[in-house]
Predicted model as a PDB file, atoms N, CA, C, CB and O in Angstrom, pLDDT in the B-factor column:
MODEL        1                                                                  
ATOM      1  N   MET A   1       0.947  -1.162  -0.011  1.00 49.00           N  
ATOM      2  CA  MET A   1       0.047  -0.025   0.042  1.00 49.00           C  
ATOM      3  C   MET A   1       0.832   1.341   0.016  1.00 49.00           C  
ATOM      4  CB  MET A   1      -0.830  -0.127   1.323  1.00 49.00           C  
ATOM      5  O   MET A   1       0.623   2.140  -0.897  1.00 49.00           O  
ATOM      6  N   ASN A   2       1.605   1.567   0.872  1.00 53.00           N  
ATOM      7  CA  ASN A   2       2.615   2.734   1.101  1.00 53.00           C  
ATOM      8  C   ASN A   2       1.979   4.062   0.784  1.00 53.00           C  
ATOM      9  CB  ASN A   2       3.925   2.576   0.187  1.00 53.00           C  
ATOM     10  O   ASN A   2       2.520   4.886   0.047  1.00 53.00           O  
ATOM     11  N   SER A   3       0.744   4.250   1.400  1.00 74.00           N  
ATOM     12  CA  SER A   3       0.291   5.609   1.177  1.00 74.00           C  
ATOM     13  C   SER A   3       0.201   6.473   2.447  1.00 74.00           C  
ATOM     14  CB  SER A   3      -1.036   5.567   0.522  1.00 74.00           C  
ATOM     15  O   SER A   3       0.473   5.960   3.533  1.00 74.00           O  
ATOM     16  N   THR A   4      -0.111   7.565   2.371  1.00 78.00           N  
ATOM     17  CA  THR A   4      -0.229   8.537   3.592  1.00 78.00           C  
ATOM     18  C   THR A   4      -1.578   8.698   4.107  1.00 78.00           C  
ATOM     19  CB  THR A   4       0.257   9.926   3.255  1.00 78.00           C  
ATOM     20  O   THR A   4      -2.532   8.834   3.341  1.00 78.00           O  
ATOM     21  N   ILE A   5      -1.694   8.689   5.322  1.00 81.00           N  
ATOM     22  CA  ILE A   5      -2.988   8.894   6.015  1.00 81.00           C  
ATOM     23  C   ILE A   5      -2.797   9.924   7.155  1.00 81.00           C  
ATOM     24  CB  ILE A   5      -3.547   7.517   6.592  1.00 81.00           C  
ATOM     25  O   ILE A   5      -1.702  10.153   7.670  1.00 81.00           O  
ATOM     26  N   PHE A   6      -3.920  10.505   7.492  1.00 85.00           N  
ATOM     27  CA  PHE A   6      -3.761  11.564   8.691  1.00 85.00           C  
ATOM     28  C   PHE A   6      -4.595  10.729   9.831  1.00 85.00           C  
ATOM     29  CB  PHE A   6      -4.507  13.304   8.318  1.00 85.00           C  
ATOM     30  O   PHE A   6      -5.622  10.099   9.580  1.00 85.00           O  
ATOM     31  N   VAL A   7      -4.050  10.816  10.984  1.00 88.00           N  
ATOM     32  CA  VAL A   7      -4.557  10.201  12.066  1.00 88.00           C  
ATOM     33  C   VAL A   7      -5.060  11.154  13.117  1.00 88.00           C  
ATOM     34  CB  VAL A   7      -3.596   9.345  12.575  1.00 88.00           C  
ATOM     35  O   VAL A   7      -4.282  11.957  13.632  1.00 88.00           O  
ATOM     36  N   GLY A   8      -6.358  11.096  13.463  1.00 89.00           N  
ATOM     37  CA  GLY A   8      -6.842  11.931  14.573  1.00 89.00           C  
ATOM     38  C   GLY A   8      -7.035  11.218  15.801  1.00 89.00           C  
ATOM     39  O   GLY A   8      -7.397  10.043  15.844  1.00 89.00           O  
ATOM     40  N   LEU A   9      -6.782  11.960  16.832  1.00 93.00           N  
ATOM     41  CA  LEU A   9      -6.798  11.246  18.266  1.00 93.00           C  
ATOM     42  C   LEU A   9      -7.523  12.095  19.129  1.00 93.00           C  
ATOM     43  CB  LEU A   9      -5.346  10.979  18.923  1.00 93.00           C  
ATOM     44  O   LEU A   9      -7.132  13.221  19.438  1.00 93.00           O  
ATOM     45  N   ASP A  10      -8.827  11.453  19.620  1.00 95.00           N  
ATOM     46  CA  ASP A  10      -9.635  12.092  20.640  1.00 95.00           C  
ATOM     47  C   ASP A  10      -9.304  11.605  21.997  1.00 95.00           C  
ATOM     48  CB  ASP A  10     -11.068  11.884  20.379  1.00 95.00           C  
ATOM     49  O   ASP A  10      -9.825  10.568  22.409  1.00 95.00           O  
ATOM     50  N   VAL A  11      -8.474  12.280  22.719  1.00 95.00           N  
ATOM     51  CA  VAL A  11      -7.801  11.783  23.930  1.00 95.00           C  
ATOM     52  C   VAL A  11      -8.822  12.001  25.149  1.00 95.00           C  
ATOM     53  CB  VAL A  11      -6.359  12.582  24.169  1.00 95.00           C  
ATOM     54  O   VAL A  11      -9.499  13.026  25.231  1.00 95.00           O  
ATOM     55  N   HIS A  12      -8.878  11.062  25.999  1.00 96.00           N  
ATOM     56  CA  HIS A  12      -9.698  11.177  27.281  1.00 96.00           C  
ATOM     57  C   HIS A  12      -8.825  10.680  28.364  1.00 96.00           C  
ATOM     58  CB  HIS A  12     -11.080  10.342  27.244  1.00 96.00           C  
ATOM     59  O   HIS A  12      -7.698  10.236  28.147  1.00 96.00           O  
ATOM     60  N   LYS A  13      -9.382  10.765  29.571  1.00 97.00           N  
ATOM     61  CA  LYS A  13      -8.381  10.162  30.774  1.00 97.00           C  
ATOM     62  C   LYS A  13      -8.154   8.712  30.484  1.00 97.00           C  
ATOM     63  CB  LYS A  13      -9.054  10.276  32.380  1.00 97.00           C  
ATOM     64  O   LYS A  13      -6.998   8.290  30.492  1.00 97.00           O  
ATOM     65  N   ALA A  14      -9.185   7.891  30.221  1.00 98.00           N  
ATOM     66  CA  ALA A  14      -8.793   6.393  30.075  1.00 98.00           C  
ATOM     67  C   ALA A  14      -8.625   5.904  28.769  1.00 98.00           C  
ATOM     68  CB  ALA A  14      -9.761   5.522  30.664  1.00 98.00           C  
ATOM     69  O   ALA A  14      -7.951   4.887  28.608  1.00 98.00           O  
ATOM     70  N   THR A  15      -9.205   6.554  27.688  1.00 98.00           N  
ATOM     71  CA  THR A  15      -9.196   6.005  26.231  1.00 98.00           C  
ATOM     72  C   THR A  15      -8.747   7.043  25.380  1.00 98.00           C  
ATOM     73  CB  THR A  15     -10.588   5.508  25.714  1.00 98.00           C  
ATOM     74  O   THR A  15      -8.681   8.233  25.687  1.00 98.00           O  
ATOM     75  N   VAL A  16      -8.410   6.479  24.180  1.00 97.00           N  
ATOM     76  CA  VAL A  16      -8.072   7.470  23.068  1.00 97.00           C  
ATOM     77  C   VAL A  16      -8.830   6.882  21.824  1.00 97.00           C  
ATOM     78  CB  VAL A  16      -6.371   7.615  22.787  1.00 97.00           C  
ATOM     79  O   VAL A  16      -8.518   5.787  21.355  1.00 97.00           O  
ATOM     80  N   SER A  17      -9.766   7.601  21.347  1.00 96.00           N  
ATOM     81  CA  SER A  17     -10.492   7.368  20.079  1.00 96.00           C  
ATOM     82  C   SER A  17      -9.751   7.684  18.850  1.00 96.00           C  
ATOM     83  CB  SER A  17     -11.705   8.134  20.057  1.00 96.00           C  
ATOM     84  O   SER A  17      -9.282   8.816  18.734  1.00 96.00           O  
ATOM     85  N   VAL A  18      -9.598   6.852  17.961  1.00 94.00           N  
ATOM     86  CA  VAL A  18      -8.749   6.948  16.729  1.00 94.00           C  
ATOM     87  C   VAL A  18      -9.532   7.090  15.466  1.00 94.00           C  
ATOM     88  CB  VAL A  18      -7.874   5.739  16.598  1.00 94.00           C  
ATOM     89  O   VAL A  18     -10.460   6.300  15.296  1.00 94.00           O  
ATOM     90  N   ALA A  19      -9.294   7.940  14.611  1.00 92.00           N  
ATOM     91  CA  ALA A  19      -9.875   8.015  13.267  1.00 92.00           C  
ATOM     92  C   ALA A  19      -8.745   8.333  12.244  1.00 92.00           C  
ATOM     93  CB  ALA A  19     -11.021   9.118  13.215  1.00 92.00           C  
ATOM     94  O   ALA A  19      -7.774   9.031  12.538  1.00 92.00           O  
ATOM     95  N   VAL A  20      -8.938   7.783  11.050  1.00 88.00           N  
ATOM     96  CA  VAL A  20      -7.972   7.880  10.111  1.00 88.00           C  
ATOM     97  C   VAL A  20      -8.615   8.412   8.841  1.00 88.00           C  
ATOM     98  CB  VAL A  20      -7.296   6.581   9.928  1.00 88.00           C  
ATOM     99  O   VAL A  20      -9.728   7.983   8.538  1.00 88.00           O  
ATOM    100  N   ALA A  21      -7.969   9.369   8.025  1.00 86.00           N  
ATOM    101  CA  ALA A  21      -8.335   9.910   6.929  1.00 86.00           C  
ATOM    102  C   ALA A  21      -7.356   9.640   5.771  1.00 86.00           C  
ATOM    103  CB  ALA A  21      -8.535  11.235   7.184  1.00 86.00           C  
ATOM    104  O   ALA A  21      -6.155   9.748   6.017  1.00 86.00           O  
ATOM    105  N   GLU A  22      -7.759   9.296   4.527  1.00 81.00           N  
ATOM    106  CA  GLU A  22      -6.897   8.988   3.487  1.00 81.00           C  
ATOM    107  C   GLU A  22      -6.176  10.503   3.026  1.00 81.00           C  
ATOM    108  CB  GLU A  22      -7.797   8.199   2.256  1.00 81.00           C  
ATOM    109  O   GLU A  22      -6.719  11.602   3.135  1.00 81.00           O  
ATOM    110  N   GLY A  23      -5.052  10.277   2.582  1.00 79.00           N  
ATOM    111  CA  GLY A  23      -4.205  11.546   2.413  1.00 79.00           C  
ATOM    112  C   GLY A  23      -4.466  12.265   1.044  1.00 79.00           C  
ATOM    113  O   GLY A  23      -3.684  13.113   0.615  1.00 79.00           O  
ATOM    114  N   THR A  24      -5.678  11.863   0.334  1.00 79.00           N  
ATOM    115  CA  THR A  24      -5.988  12.472  -0.774  1.00 79.00           C  
ATOM    116  C   THR A  24      -7.202  13.440  -0.523  1.00 79.00           C  
ATOM    117  CB  THR A  24      -6.221  11.466  -1.795  1.00 79.00           C  
ATOM    118  O   THR A  24      -7.980  13.226   0.406  1.00 79.00           O  
ATOM    119  N   ARG A  25      -7.345  14.498  -1.365  1.00 81.00           N  
ATOM    120  CA  ARG A  25      -8.495  15.278  -1.170  1.00 81.00           C  
ATOM    121  C   ARG A  25      -9.775  14.518  -1.340  1.00 81.00           C  
ATOM    122  CB  ARG A  25      -8.466  16.392  -2.058  1.00 81.00           C  
ATOM    123  O   ARG A  25      -9.893  13.744  -2.290  1.00 81.00           O  
ATOM    124  N   GLY A  26     -10.781  14.702  -0.434  1.00 83.00           N  
ATOM    125  CA  GLY A  26     -11.913  14.037  -0.468  1.00 83.00           C  
ATOM    126  C   GLY A  26     -11.828  12.645  -0.094  1.00 83.00           C  
ATOM    127  O   GLY A  26     -12.775  11.896  -0.335  1.00 83.00           O  
ATOM    128  N   GLY A  27     -10.720  12.208   0.504  1.00 81.00           N  
ATOM    129  CA  GLY A  27     -10.414  10.783   0.995  1.00 81.00           C  
ATOM    130  C   GLY A  27     -11.419  10.482   2.076  1.00 81.00           C  
ATOM    131  O   GLY A  27     -11.934  11.359   2.769  1.00 81.00           O  
ATOM    132  N   GLU A  28     -11.699   9.048   2.195  1.00 88.00           N  
ATOM    133  CA  GLU A  28     -12.490   8.644   3.223  1.00 88.00           C  
ATOM    134  C   GLU A  28     -11.956   8.739   4.565  1.00 88.00           C  
ATOM    135  CB  GLU A  28     -12.855   7.425   2.999  1.00 88.00           C  
ATOM    136  O   GLU A  28     -10.784   8.444   4.796  1.00 88.00           O  
ATOM    137  N   VAL A  29     -12.799   9.155   5.509  1.00 90.00           N  
ATOM    138  CA  VAL A  29     -12.463   9.406   6.864  1.00 90.00           C  
ATOM    139  C   VAL A  29     -13.357   8.158   7.679  1.00 90.00           C  
ATOM    140  CB  VAL A  29     -12.893  11.089   7.307  1.00 90.00           C  
ATOM    141  O   VAL A  29     -14.572   8.032   7.529  1.00 90.00           O  
ATOM    142  N   ARG A  30     -12.665   7.419   8.413  1.00 92.00           N  
ATOM    143  CA  ARG A  30     -13.379   6.366   9.179  1.00 92.00           C  
ATOM    144  C   ARG A  30     -12.793   6.109  10.634  1.00 92.00           C  
ATOM    145  CB  ARG A  30     -13.322   5.040   8.361  1.00 92.00           C  
ATOM    146  O   ARG A  30     -11.635   6.422  10.907  1.00 92.00           O  
ATOM    147  N   SER A  31     -13.569   5.578  11.465  1.00 95.00           N  
ATOM    148  CA  SER A  31     -13.092   5.300  12.762  1.00 95.00           C  
ATOM    149  C   SER A  31     -12.104   4.116  12.821  1.00 95.00           C  
ATOM    150  CB  SER A  31     -14.240   5.053  13.635  1.00 95.00           C  
ATOM    151  O   SER A  31     -12.295   3.118  12.127  1.00 95.00           O  
ATOM    152  N   PHE A  32     -11.009   4.232  13.681  1.00 92.00           N  
ATOM    153  CA  PHE A  32     -10.017   3.086  13.531  1.00 92.00           C  
ATOM    154  C   PHE A  32     -10.198   2.374  14.881  1.00 92.00           C  
ATOM    155  CB  PHE A  32      -8.391   3.584  13.249  1.00 92.00           C  
ATOM    156  O   PHE A  32      -9.590   1.337  15.146  1.00 92.00           O  
ATOM    157  N   GLY A  33     -11.022   2.943  15.689  1.00 95.00           N  
ATOM    158  CA  GLY A  33     -11.205   2.281  17.069  1.00 95.00           C  
ATOM    159  C   GLY A  33     -10.893   3.076  18.197  1.00 95.00           C  
ATOM    160  O   GLY A  33     -10.707   4.292  18.153  1.00 95.00           O  
ATOM    161  N   THR A  34     -10.829   2.226  19.409  1.00 97.00           N  
ATOM    162  CA  THR A  34     -10.613   2.909  20.657  1.00 97.00           C  
ATOM    163  C   THR A  34      -9.392   2.208  21.293  1.00 97.00           C  
ATOM    164  CB  THR A  34     -11.913   2.868  21.597  1.00 97.00           C  
ATOM    165  O   THR A  34      -9.347   0.984  21.167  1.00 97.00           O  
ATOM    166  N   VAL A  35      -8.463   2.789  21.918  1.00 97.00           N  
ATOM    167  CA  VAL A  35      -7.394   2.083  22.611  1.00 97.00           C  
ATOM    168  C   VAL A  35      -7.249   2.778  24.115  1.00 97.00           C  
ATOM    169  CB  VAL A  35      -5.964   2.186  21.698  1.00 97.00           C  
ATOM    170  O   VAL A  35      -7.643   3.914  24.379  1.00 97.00           O  
ATOM    171  N   ALA A  36      -6.694   1.994  24.919  1.00 97.00           N  
ATOM    172  CA  ALA A  36      -6.426   2.519  26.242  1.00 97.00           C  
ATOM    173  C   ALA A  36      -5.446   3.695  26.319  1.00 97.00           C  
ATOM    174  CB  ALA A  36      -5.920   1.438  27.069  1.00 97.00           C  
ATOM    175  O   ALA A  36      -4.436   3.670  25.616  1.00 97.00           O  
ATOM    176  N   ASN A  37      -5.681   4.653  27.084  1.00 97.00           N  
ATOM    177  CA  ASN A  37      -4.768   5.722  27.160  1.00 97.00           C  
ATOM    178  C   ASN A  37      -3.453   5.335  27.909  1.00 97.00           C  
ATOM    179  CB  ASN A  37      -5.445   6.878  27.823  1.00 97.00           C  
ATOM    180  O   ASN A  37      -3.225   5.799  29.026  1.00 97.00           O  
ATOM    181  N   ARG A  38      -2.634   4.526  27.318  1.00 97.00           N  
ATOM    182  CA  ARG A  38      -1.376   4.096  28.067  1.00 97.00           C  
ATOM    183  C   ARG A  38      -0.334   4.096  26.845  1.00 97.00           C  
ATOM    184  CB  ARG A  38      -1.531   2.500  28.893  1.00 97.00           C  
ATOM    185  O   ARG A  38      -0.643   3.941  25.663  1.00 97.00           O  
ATOM    186  N   ALA A  39       0.693   4.257  27.247  1.00 96.00           N  
ATOM    187  CA  ALA A  39       2.002   4.295  26.218  1.00 96.00           C  
ATOM    188  C   ALA A  39       2.045   3.050  25.388  1.00 96.00           C  
ATOM    189  CB  ALA A  39       3.488   4.381  27.033  1.00 96.00           C  
ATOM    190  O   ALA A  39       2.158   3.069  24.163  1.00 96.00           O  
ATOM    191  N   GLU A  40       1.947   1.957  26.121  1.00 97.00           N  
ATOM    192  CA  GLU A  40       1.941   0.619  25.379  1.00 97.00           C  
ATOM    193  C   GLU A  40       0.787   0.517  24.287  1.00 97.00           C  
ATOM    194  CB  GLU A  40       1.753  -0.581  26.447  1.00 97.00           C  
ATOM    195  O   GLU A  40       1.019   0.056  23.170  1.00 97.00           O  
ATOM    196  N   ALA A  41      -0.256   0.897  24.608  1.00 96.00           N  
ATOM    197  CA  ALA A  41      -1.448   0.838  23.586  1.00 96.00           C  
ATOM    198  C   ALA A  41      -1.160   1.789  22.438  1.00 96.00           C  
ATOM    199  CB  ALA A  41      -2.887   1.260  24.277  1.00 96.00           C  
ATOM    200  O   ALA A  41      -1.514   1.487  21.298  1.00 96.00           O  
ATOM    201  N   ILE A  42      -0.519   2.946  22.704  1.00 93.00           N  
ATOM    202  CA  ILE A  42      -0.249   3.865  21.578  1.00 93.00           C  
ATOM    203  C   ILE A  42       0.764   3.191  20.650  1.00 93.00           C  
ATOM    204  CB  ILE A  42       0.297   5.270  22.090  1.00 93.00           C  
ATOM    205  O   ILE A  42       0.553   3.097  19.441  1.00 93.00           O  
ATOM    206  N   GLU A  43       1.907   2.707  21.263  1.00 92.00           N  
ATOM    207  CA  GLU A  43       2.962   2.019  20.616  1.00 92.00           C  
ATOM    208  C   GLU A  43       2.339   0.939  19.652  1.00 92.00           C  
ATOM    209  CB  GLU A  43       3.919   1.384  21.683  1.00 92.00           C  
ATOM    210  O   GLU A  43       2.626   0.882  18.456  1.00 92.00           O  
ATOM    211  N   LYS A  44       1.482   0.109  20.269  1.00 94.00           N  
ATOM    212  CA  LYS A  44       0.777  -1.048  19.420  1.00 94.00           C  
ATOM    213  C   LYS A  44      -0.005  -0.454  18.294  1.00 94.00           C  
ATOM    214  CB  LYS A  44      -0.254  -1.949  20.317  1.00 94.00           C  
ATOM    215  O   LYS A  44       0.027  -1.026  17.205  1.00 94.00           O  
ATOM    216  N   LEU A  45      -0.723   0.669  18.453  1.00 92.00           N  
ATOM    217  CA  LEU A  45      -1.576   1.331  17.558  1.00 92.00           C  
ATOM    218  C   LEU A  45      -0.514   1.931  16.393  1.00 92.00           C  
ATOM    219  CB  LEU A  45      -2.499   2.516  18.387  1.00 92.00           C  
ATOM    220  O   LEU A  45      -0.794   1.787  15.203  1.00 92.00           O  
ATOM    221  N   VAL A  46       0.471   2.475  16.726  1.00 89.00           N  
ATOM    222  CA  VAL A  46       1.403   2.839  15.580  1.00 89.00           C  
ATOM    223  C   VAL A  46       2.089   1.705  14.866  1.00 89.00           C  
ATOM    224  CB  VAL A  46       2.469   3.729  16.076  1.00 89.00           C  
ATOM    225  O   VAL A  46       2.316   1.738  13.657  1.00 89.00           O  
ATOM    226  N   GLY A  47       2.434   0.633  15.707  1.00 89.00           N  
ATOM    227  CA  GLY A  47       2.841  -0.582  14.936  1.00 89.00           C  
ATOM    228  C   GLY A  47       1.795  -1.096  14.042  1.00 89.00           C  
ATOM    229  O   GLY A  47       2.155  -1.507  12.939  1.00 89.00           O  
ATOM    230  N   ARG A  48       0.528  -1.133  14.365  1.00 89.00           N  
ATOM    231  CA  ARG A  48      -0.451  -1.671  13.444  1.00 89.00           C  
ATOM    232  C   ARG A  48      -0.526  -0.804  12.188  1.00 89.00           C  
ATOM    233  CB  ARG A  48      -1.824  -1.770  14.119  1.00 89.00           C  
ATOM    234  O   ARG A  48      -0.535  -1.279  11.053  1.00 89.00           O  
ATOM    235  N   LEU A  49      -0.581   0.504  12.470  1.00 85.00           N  
ATOM    236  CA  LEU A  49      -0.792   1.293  11.208  1.00 85.00           C  
ATOM    237  C   LEU A  49       0.444   1.134  10.329  1.00 85.00           C  
ATOM    238  CB  LEU A  49      -1.061   2.844  11.515  1.00 85.00           C  
ATOM    239  O   LEU A  49       0.251   1.075   9.115  1.00 85.00           O  
ATOM    240  N   ALA A  50       1.736   1.055  10.812  1.00 82.00           N  
ATOM    241  CA  ALA A  50       2.795   0.807  10.014  1.00 82.00           C  
ATOM    242  C   ALA A  50       2.747  -0.527   9.308  1.00 82.00           C  
ATOM    243  CB  ALA A  50       3.941   0.929  10.772  1.00 82.00           C  
ATOM    244  O   ALA A  50       2.971  -0.637   8.103  1.00 82.00           O  
ATOM    245  N   ARG A  51       2.463  -1.475  10.056  1.00 81.00           N  
ATOM    246  CA  ARG A  51       2.389  -2.849   9.538  1.00 81.00           C  
ATOM    247  C   ARG A  51       1.371  -2.999   8.310  1.00 81.00           C  
ATOM    248  CB  ARG A  51       1.961  -3.802  10.716  1.00 81.00           C  
ATOM    249  O   ARG A  51       1.562  -3.824   7.417  1.00 81.00           O  
ATOM    250  N   ASP A  52       0.226  -2.093   8.345  1.00 73.00           N  
ATOM    251  CA  ASP A  52      -0.766  -2.074   7.258  1.00 73.00           C  
ATOM    252  C   ASP A  52      -0.284  -1.252   6.137  1.00 73.00           C  
ATOM    253  CB  ASP A  52      -2.098  -1.555   7.726  1.00 73.00           C  
ATOM    254  O   ASP A  52      -1.083  -0.979   5.241  1.00 73.00           O  
ATOM    255  N   GLY A  53       0.978  -0.808   6.079  1.00 77.00           N  
ATOM    256  CA  GLY A  53       1.583  -0.307   4.889  1.00 77.00           C  
ATOM    257  C   GLY A  53       1.487   1.218   4.961  1.00 77.00           C  
ATOM    258  O   GLY A  53       1.855   1.772   3.925  1.00 77.00           O  
ATOM    259  N   TYR A  54       1.118   1.941   5.848  1.00 74.00           N  
ATOM    260  CA  TYR A  54       1.126   3.337   5.910  1.00 74.00           C  
ATOM    261  C   TYR A  54       2.204   3.967   6.199  1.00 74.00           C  
ATOM    262  CB  TYR A  54       0.335   3.752   6.664  1.00 74.00           C  
ATOM    263  O   TYR A  54       2.884   3.478   7.101  1.00 74.00           O  
ATOM    264  N   ARG A  55       2.641   5.102   5.600  1.00 73.00           N  
ATOM    265  CA  ARG A  55       3.889   5.794   5.843  1.00 73.00           C  
ATOM    266  C   ARG A  55       3.504   6.751   6.949  1.00 73.00           C  
ATOM    267  CB  ARG A  55       4.495   6.529   4.532  1.00 73.00           C  
ATOM    268  O   ARG A  55       2.624   7.606   6.849  1.00 73.00           O  
ATOM    269  N   LEU A  56       4.318   6.500   8.105  1.00 70.00           N  
ATOM    270  CA  LEU A  56       4.134   7.420   9.278  1.00 70.00           C  
ATOM    271  C   LEU A  56       5.105   8.584   9.413  1.00 70.00           C  
ATOM    272  CB  LEU A  56       4.226   6.635  10.517  1.00 70.00           C  
ATOM    273  O   LEU A  56       6.266   8.467   9.022  1.00 70.00           O  
ATOM    274  N   GLY A  57       4.684   9.611   9.916  1.00 64.00           N  
ATOM    275  CA  GLY A  57       5.588  10.780  10.161  1.00 64.00           C  
ATOM    276  C   GLY A  57       4.949  11.519  11.118  1.00 64.00           C  
ATOM    277  O   GLY A  57       3.843  11.185  11.542  1.00 64.00           O  
ATOM    278  N   SER A  58       5.658  12.702  11.586  1.00 57.00           N  
ATOM    279  CA  SER A  58       5.063  13.581  12.457  1.00 57.00           C  
ATOM    280  C   SER A  58       5.233  15.083  11.987  1.00 57.00           C  
ATOM    281  CB  SER A  58       5.635  13.345  13.815  1.00 57.00           C  
ATOM    282  O   SER A  58       6.177  15.431  11.277  1.00 57.00           O  
ATOM    283  N   VAL A  59       4.291  15.908  12.416  1.00 54.00           N  
ATOM    284  CA  VAL A  59       4.382  17.345  12.051  1.00 54.00           C  
ATOM    285  C   VAL A  59       4.434  18.205  13.193  1.00 54.00           C  
ATOM    286  CB  VAL A  59       3.266  17.768  11.222  1.00 54.00           C  
ATOM    287  O   VAL A  59       4.511  19.425  13.045  1.00 54.00           O  
TER     288      VAL A  59                                                      
ENDMDL                                                                          
END                                                                             
């Protein structure tokens, strides 16, 4: 795949809701799920996105 996506995080005390949007104009936006608000869970989320072939970076 090797495409770019944008990741939105809605952070709460106990959980983080995750949404992803395709990197193209008018791209699909979809819920990616909810993870625990812990460093290990966020690391696992990043690993899962990278494993799915998305190019990850920071701004």
